[in-house]
DOZASE-825488 format. One line per field, with one value per residue (C-alpha): chain; residue in one letter; residue number from 0; y, x, z. Coordinates in Angstrom, 1 decimal. Example, Ala and Ser with C-alpha at 12.3 -4.5 7.8 and 13.67 -1.06 7.14 Angstrom:
BEGIN
cadena: [A A]
residuo: [a s]
num: [0 1]
py: [-4.5 -1.1]
px: [12.3 13.7]
pz: [7.8 7.1]
END
This chain:
BEGIN
cadena: [A A A A A A A A A A A A A A A A A A A A A A A A A A A A A A A A A A A A A A A A A A A A A A A A A A A A A A A A A A A A A A A A A A A A A A A A A A A A A A A A A A A A A A A A A A A A A A A A A A A A A A A A A A A A A A A A A A A A A A A A A A A A A A A A A A A A A A A A A A A A A A A A A A A A A A A A A A A A A A A A A A A A A A A A A A A A A A A A A A A A A A A A A A A A A A A A A A A A A A A A A A A A A A A A A A A A A A A A A A A A A A A A A A A A A A A A A A A A A A A A A A A A A A A A A A A A A A A A A A A A A A A A A A A A A A A A A A A A A A A A A A A A A A A A A A A A A A A A A A A A A A A A A A A A A A A A A A A A A A A A A A A A A A A A A A A A A A A A A A A A A A A A A A A A A A A A A A A A A A A A A A A A A A A A A A A A A A A A A A A A A A A A A A A A A A A A A A A A A A A A A A A A A]
residuo: [x x x x x x x x x x x x x x x x x x x x x x x x x x x x x x x x x x x x x x x x x x x x x x x x x x x x x x x x x x x x x x x x x x x x x x x x x x x x x x x x x x x x x x x x x x x x x x x x x x x x x x x x x x x x x x x x x x x x x x x x x x x x x x x x x x x x x x x x x x x x x x x x x x x x x x x x x x x x x x x x x x x x x x x x x x x x x x x x x x x x x x x x x x x x x x x x x x x x x x x x x x x x x x x x x x x x x x x x x x x x x x x x x x x x x x x x x x x x x x x x x x x x x x x x x x x x x x x x x x x x x x x x x x x x x x x x x x x x x x x x x x x x x x x x x x x x x x x x x x x x x x x x x x x x x x x x x x x x x x x x x x x x x x x x x x x x x x x x x x x x x x x x x x x x x x x x x x x x x x x x x x x x x x x x x x x x x x x x x x x x x x x x x x x x x x x x x x x x x x x x x x x x x]
num: [0 1 2 3 4 5 6 7 8 9 10 11 12 13 14 15 16 17 18 19 20 21 22 23 24 25 26 27 28 29 30 31 32 33 34 35 36 37 38 39 40 41 42 43 44 45 46 47 48 49 50 51 52 53 54 55 56 57 58 59 60 61 62 63 64 65 66 67 68 69 70 71 72 73 74 75 76 77 78 79 80 81 82 83 84 85 86 87 88 89 90 91 92 93 94 95 96 97 98 99 100 101 102 103 104 105 106 107 108 109 110 111 112 113 114 115 116 117 118 119 120 121 122 123 124 125 126 127 128 129 130 131 132 133 134 135 136 137 138 139 140 141 142 143 144 145 146 147 148 149 150 151 152 153 154 155 156 157 158 159 160 161 162 163 164 165 166 167 168 169 170 171 172 173 174 175 176 177 178 179 180 181 182 183 184 185 186 187 188 189 190 191 192 193 194 195 196 197 198 199 200 201 202 203 204 205 206 207 208 209 210 211 212 213 214 215 216 217 218 219 220 221 222 223 224 225 226 227 228 229 230 231 232 233 234 235 236 237 238 239 240 241 242 243 244 245 246 247 248 249 250 251 252 253 254 255 256 257 258 259 260 261 262 263 264 265 266 267 268 269 270 271 272 273 274 275 276 277 278 279 280 281 282 283 284 285 286 287 288 289 290 291 292 293 294 295 296 297 298 299 300 301 302 303 304 305 306 307 308 309 310 311 312 313 314 315 316 317 318 319 320 321 322 323 324 325 326 327 328 329 330 331 332 333 334 335 336 337 338 339 340 341 342 343 344 345 346 347 348 349 350 351 352 353 354 355 356 357 358 359 360 361 362 363 364 365 366 367 368 369 370 371 372 373 374 375 376 377 378 379 380 381 382 383 384 385 386 387 388 389 390 391 392 393 394 395 396 397 398 399 400 401 402 403 404]
py: [12.4 15.9 18.8 22.3 25.4 26.7 30.1 30.6 28.0 29.7 33.0 31.7 29.6 31.9 30.9 32.1 33.1 33.9 30.8 30.7 31.5 28.4 26.0 23.7 25.3 21.9 21.1 22.4 25.7 26.5 27.3 26.4 24.4 21.4 23.2 26.2 23.8 22.0 25.3 26.6 23.5 23.1 26.6 26.0 23.0 24.3 21.4 18.6 15.1 13.7 16.1 15.3 11.6 12.4 14.8 12.5 9.7 12.4 13.9 10.4 9.7 13.1 13.0 9.5 10.6 13.5 11.0 8.9 11.9 12.7 10.9 11.8 10.5 7.3 6.7 7.4 5.0 2.3 2.6 2.5 -0.8 -2.3 -1.4 -2.9 -6.1 -6.4 -5.7 -8.6 -10.9 -10.1 -10.9 -14.2 -15.0 -14.3 -16.5 -19.3 -19.0 -19.3 -22.4 -24.0 -23.3 -24.6 -27.8 -28.3 -27.8 -30.4 -32.9 -32.2 -32.6 -35.9 -37.1 -36.2 -38.0 -41.1 -41.0 -40.4 -43.4 -45.6 -44.5 -45.0 -48.6 -49.2 -47.8 -49.8 -53.0 -52.2 -51.3 -53.5 -54.3 -53.1 -49.7 -50.0 -46.3 -45.8 -48.7 -47.1 -43.8 -45.7 -47.6 -44.5 -42.6 -45.4 -45.3 -41.5 -41.6 -44.2 -42.2 -39.0 -40.7 -41.9 -38.4 -36.8 -39.3 -38.7 -34.9 -34.4 -36.9 -35.1 -31.6 -32.3 -33.9 -31.1 -28.4 -29.8 -32.3 -32.1 -30.2 -28.8 -28.9 -26.3 -27.9 -28.4 -26.9 -26.7 -29.8 -31.9 -30.5 -31.4 -34.9 -36.5 -40.2 -41.0 -39.0 -42.2 -43.9 -40.7 -40.0 -43.5 -43.0 -39.9 -41.7 -43.4 -40.2 -38.5 -41.6 -41.6 -37.8 -38.1 -41.1 -39.5 -36.1 -37.3 -39.2 -36.0 -34.2 -37.1 -37.1 -33.5 -34.4 -37.1 -34.5 -32.5 -35.4 -35.9 -32.3 -32.1 -34.7 -32.8 -31.0 -27.9 -24.7 -24.8 -27.4 -24.6 -22.9 -26.2 -27.0 -23.5 -23.9 -27.3 -25.8 -22.8 -25.0 -27.1 -24.0 -22.6 -25.9 -25.7 -22.1 -23.0 -25.8 -23.6 -20.9 -23.2 -24.8 -21.5 -20.1 -23.0 -22.6 -18.8 -19.3 -21.7 -19.3 -16.2 -18.1 -18.9 -15.5 -12.4 -9.4 -8.5 -9.8 -9.1 -12.0 -14.1 -12.7 -12.6 -9.8 -11.9 -15.1 -13.5 -12.7 -16.0 -18.4 -21.4 -20.6 -20.6 -23.7 -25.7 -24.3 -25.2 -28.5 -29.6 -27.6 -28.0 -31.7 -32.0 -30.2 -32.5 -35.5 -34.4 -33.9 -37.3 -39.0 -37.6 -38.7 -42.2 -42.6 -41.3 -43.7 -46.6 -45.7 -45.7 -48.9 -51.3 -48.8 -46.4 -44.7 -41.3 -41.7 -43.1 -40.1 -37.6 -39.3 -39.3 -35.7 -34.9 -36.7 -34.9 -31.6 -32.3 -33.4 -30.1 -28.2 -30.0 -29.2 -25.5 -25.4 -27.0 -24.3 -21.7 -23.2 -23.0 -19.4 -18.7 -20.4 -18.4 -15.1 -16.3 -17.0 -13.6 -11.9 -13.9 -12.6 -9.0 -9.6 -10.9 -8.0 -5.5 -7.2 -7.0 -3.3 -2.7 -4.5 -2.4 0.5 3.2 3.6 5.9 6.8 6.4 8.5 11.6 11.0 10.7 14.0 15.7 14.2 15.2 18.8 18.9 17.7 20.1 22.9 21.4 21.4 25.0 26.1 24.0 25.9 29.2 28.1 27.3 23.7 21.7 19.3 16.4 17.5 17.8 14.3 13.0 14.6 12.9 9.5 10.1 11.0 7.9 5.6 6.9 6.6 3.0 2.1 4.0 2.5 -1.0 -3.3]
px: [-40.1 -38.9 -41.4 -40.9 -40.3 -43.7 -44.9 -42.0 -43.6 -47.0 -45.9 -43.2 -45.6 -48.6 -50.9 -49.8 -53.3 -56.7 -58.9 -62.1 -65.2 -67.0 -64.1 -64.6 -62.8 -61.9 -59.9 -56.4 -56.6 -54.9 -51.2 -51.6 -48.8 -49.6 -48.0 -50.3 -53.2 -52.7 -52.4 -55.6 -57.7 -56.4 -57.5 -60.8 -61.7 -59.8 -57.3 -60.0 -58.4 -61.5 -61.2 -57.5 -58.2 -60.7 -58.4 -55.4 -57.1 -58.7 -55.3 -53.9 -56.6 -56.5 -52.7 -52.9 -55.5 -53.3 -50.5 -53.0 -53.9 -50.2 -49.3 -45.6 -45.4 -47.2 -44.7 -41.8 -43.1 -43.7 -40.2 -38.9 -40.9 -39.5 -36.0 -36.4 -37.9 -34.9 -32.5 -34.0 -33.9 -30.2 -29.6 -31.3 -29.2 -26.0 -27.4 -28.1 -24.5 -23.3 -25.4 -24.0 -20.4 -21.1 -22.7 -19.7 -17.5 -19.4 -19.0 -15.2 -15.0 -16.9 -14.4 -11.5 -13.2 -13.5 -9.9 -8.8 -11.0 -9.3 -5.9 -7.0 -8.1 -4.7 -2.9 -4.8 -4.1 -0.4 -0.4 2.1 4.3 7.9 8.2 11.4 12.1 11.5 13.9 16.6 16.1 16.3 19.5 21.3 20.1 21.5 24.8 25.2 23.9 26.5 29.3 28.1 27.5 31.1 32.3 30.2 31.3 35.0 34.4 32.5 34.5 37.7 36.4 34.9 38.2 40.3 38.1 37.8 40.6 43.5 46.7 48.0 51.7 53.5 52.8 49.0 46.7 42.9 42.7 44.4 42.1 39.0 40.1 42.1 42.3 43.3 40.5 38.7 41.8 43.2 40.0 39.9 43.4 42.2 39.2 35.9 34.0 36.0 35.5 31.7 31.6 33.5 31.4 28.1 28.9 28.4 25.3 23.8 24.2 22.8 19.9 19.3 19.3 16.7 14.4 14.5 12.7 10.3 9.2 9.0 6.2 4.0 1.0 1.0 2.7 4.7 6.9 8.8 9.5 10.8 13.0 14.5 15.2 17.0 19.1 19.9 21.0 23.2 24.8 25.5 27.2 29.4 30.3 31.3 33.5 35.1 35.8 37.5 39.6 40.6 41.5 43.9 45.5 45.8 47.5 50.0 50.8 51.3 53.3 55.9 55.8 57.7 55.6 52.5 49.1 45.6 43.8 41.6 38.0 34.9 36.2 39.2 37.1 34.8 37.8 39.6 39.3 39.9 36.6 34.6 36.4 35.3 31.7 31.1 32.9 30.5 27.3 26.9 27.5 25.1 22.3 23.0 22.8 19.4 18.0 19.3 18.0 14.6 14.6 15.8 13.1 10.4 11.5 11.5 7.9 6.8 8.8 5.8 3.0 1.1 -0.6 0.7 -0.5 -3.8 -4.2 -3.5 -6.0 -8.7 -8.1 -8.3 -11.7 -13.0 -11.9 -13.6 -16.8 -16.8 -16.3 -19.2 -21.5 -20.5 -21.2 -24.6 -25.4 -24.4 -26.7 -29.6 -28.8 -28.7 -32.1 -33.5 -32.3 -33.8 -37.1 -37.1 -36.3 -39.1 -41.6 -40.4 -40.6 -44.2 -45.2 -43.7 -45.2 -48.6 -48.1 -47.0 -50.0 -52.4 -54.2 -52.5 -49.3 -48.4 -45.3 -46.1 -43.0 -44.5 -47.8 -45.9 -44.1 -47.5 -48.9 -45.8 -46.1 -49.8 -49.2 -46.4 -48.7 -51.3 -48.8 -47.9 -51.5 -51.8 -48.9 -50.5 -53.8 -51.7 -52.6 -51.0 -48.1 -50.4 -52.9 -50.1 -48.8 -52.3 -52.4 -49.1 -50.6 -53.5 -51.1 -48.8 -51.8 -53.2 -49.8 -49.5 -53.0 -52.7 -49.3 -49.8 -49.4]
pz: [-12.8 -13.3 -13.3 -14.7 -12.6 -11.3 -12.5 -15.0 -17.3 -17.0 -18.4 -20.7 -22.8 -23.4 -26.3 -29.7 -30.8 -29.3 -29.0 -31.0 -28.9 -30.0 -29.1 -26.1 -23.2 -21.7 -24.8 -25.5 -27.4 -30.6 -30.0 -26.3 -24.6 -22.4 -19.5 -19.9 -20.6 -17.3 -15.4 -16.9 -16.3 -12.7 -12.0 -13.6 -11.4 -8.4 -8.5 -8.2 -8.1 -9.7 -12.6 -12.9 -13.2 -16.0 -17.9 -18.1 -20.2 -22.3 -23.1 -23.8 -26.3 -28.0 -28.3 -29.7 -32.3 -33.2 -34.0 -36.0 -38.1 -38.8 -42.1 -41.8 -38.3 -39.3 -42.1 -39.7 -37.1 -39.7 -41.0 -37.4 -36.8 -40.0 -39.0 -35.5 -37.1 -39.4 -36.5 -34.5 -37.6 -38.0 -34.3 -34.8 -37.8 -35.7 -32.9 -35.4 -36.7 -33.1 -32.5 -35.6 -34.5 -31.1 -32.4 -34.7 -31.7 -29.7 -32.6 -32.6 -28.9 -29.1 -31.7 -29.5 -26.5 -28.6 -29.6 -26.0 -24.9 -27.4 -26.2 -22.7 -23.4 -25.1 -22.1 -19.6 -21.7 -21.6 -17.9 -16.1 -19.2 -19.1 -20.8 -22.8 -23.1 -19.4 -18.7 -20.8 -18.8 -15.5 -16.5 -17.7 -14.6 -12.3 -14.1 -13.8 -10.3 -9.2 -10.6 -9.0 -5.7 -5.6 -6.5 -3.8 -1.2 -2.0 -2.2 1.0 3.1 1.9 2.4 5.8 7.0 5.5 7.0 10.5 11.3 8.8 9.4 6.1 5.1 3.1 -0.3 0.0 -2.6 -2.9 -5.1 -2.5 0.1 -1.9 -2.9 -0.1 -0.6 3.0 4.6 5.9 7.2 8.7 10.5 11.8 13.3 15.1 16.7 16.0 16.4 13.7 11.5 11.9 11.3 8.0 6.8 7.7 6.1 2.4 3.5 5.0 1.6 -0.3 2.1 1.3 -2.3 -1.7 0.0 -3.3 -5.0 -2.0 -2.1 -6.0 -6.1 -3.7 -5.0 -2.7 -3.8 -0.6 -2.3 -4.0 -0.7 0.7 -2.3 -2.1 1.6 1.0 -1.8 0.4 3.3 1.1 -0.4 3.1 4.1 1.0 1.8 5.3 4.1 1.4 3.9 6.4 3.7 2.1 5.5 6.3 2.8 3.4 6.7 5.2 2.4 4.6 7.2 4.5 2.9 4.3 5.2 7.2 5.9 7.2 9.0 6.7 6.7 4.6 2.4 1.5 1.1 -1.4 -3.7 -3.1 -6.0 -3.7 -2.0 -5.2 -6.4 -3.4 -3.5 -7.2 -7.2 -4.5 -4.9 -8.7 -8.6 -5.6 -7.6 -10.6 -8.4 -7.0 -10.6 -11.8 -8.7 -9.2 -12.9 -12.0 -9.2 -11.6 -14.3 -11.9 -10.9 -14.5 -15.5 -15.3 -15.2 -17.5 -14.6 -15.6 -19.1 -17.9 -15.5 -18.4 -20.7 -18.0 -17.3 -21.0 -21.3 -18.2 -19.7 -23.0 -21.3 -19.4 -22.6 -24.2 -21.2 -21.5 -25.2 -24.6 -22.0 -24.5 -27.1 -24.6 -24.0 -27.8 -28.3 -25.4 -27.0 -30.4 -28.7 -27.0 -30.4 -32.1 -29.6 -30.2 -34.0 -33.6 -31.5 -33.9 -36.9 -35.3 -34.5 -38.1 -39.4 -37.3 -39.0 -36.9 -34.9 -32.2 -30.1 -26.4 -25.5 -27.1 -25.2 -21.9 -22.5 -23.1 -19.9 -18.0 -19.2 -18.4 -14.9 -14.4 -15.2 -12.9 -10.0 -10.8 -10.3 -7.1 -5.7 -6.8 -5.0 -1.9 -1.8 1.0 0.3 1.3 -1.4 -4.0 -3.1 -3.5 -7.0 -7.8 -6.8 -9.1 -11.9 -11.4 -11.2 -14.5 -16.2 -15.0 -16.3 -19.6 -20.6 -19.4 -22.4]
END
């Protein structure tokens, strides 16, 4: 609560006319402000707390009566009440519209749930039967996977042999290095260790392709990190093979060409088409193999099962039930707001029907100004801070009692 500056208000708001001698000196004088009125009465009773507690209800009643006697103010307050009542009625109309829309939404969700349940029963009835479309996908996948597997076995057995064990002749090219038909037999002639290394090399890459499927079916977000790591490792393998093969071809070429050439390095490898040919002929096919393998395994899992469809339908039903529950809660909230608005309409209607209306805010301002003047005089009378705090308590208690509805 803010109070006015002490003595400034006292002299700034002097009465505009001399009070009539017969007028009650305890009442506000003609032209007198409430600040000056509070200052004058406080001085008259020497800041008595008992007098203050008696003056406050008196001011409340006389200010209320002043509003009762003001026809223009009564009309203004009545119009304000009517406007507020109409505003609350419009709010209720909007809330009823919301309720109607929510109820329609609930009916629509229930219809969707019924459809989903019928589809679910049909899916459960077919569970275990051979899915013809899935069977076609699986057969096509197996056919493509078989061809790609043969390709990768030939490619990686050839490139590993060419990169680590083969001695190139003068007529070799990158194609012969990537697809060397005698890689298995030639590695066998060099030793059992070399043979096992060449045979296992393609299996290692296909094993990496299998891990792509294994990680893809995981639920955690870390699966993307794992898949990226596997692809990066495979790409690095292919880069090493390509580098080693291109280096051997480069050495063969410069050995039969007059002149001085720099040694084969990373800067040369980046611009060597043979390097990129080896990388993409292996890496791209490997990625395709992994994708086809994942599709084939997935099709096989769904061949005699509708579990995925059943899971989707159950999830849809659960989601719709959650939406219905949320809409019902929203309806409850709407009805609660309508009930609160009805109570306000009833209160305002009763106030409008009463003989007189008054604005409590205007009365509070009058009381606040009166008490500001009262405190001004208490300071002038050199009342202690404890005494002033006691006066404030009297004032606050009176305000709470007078404006308690």
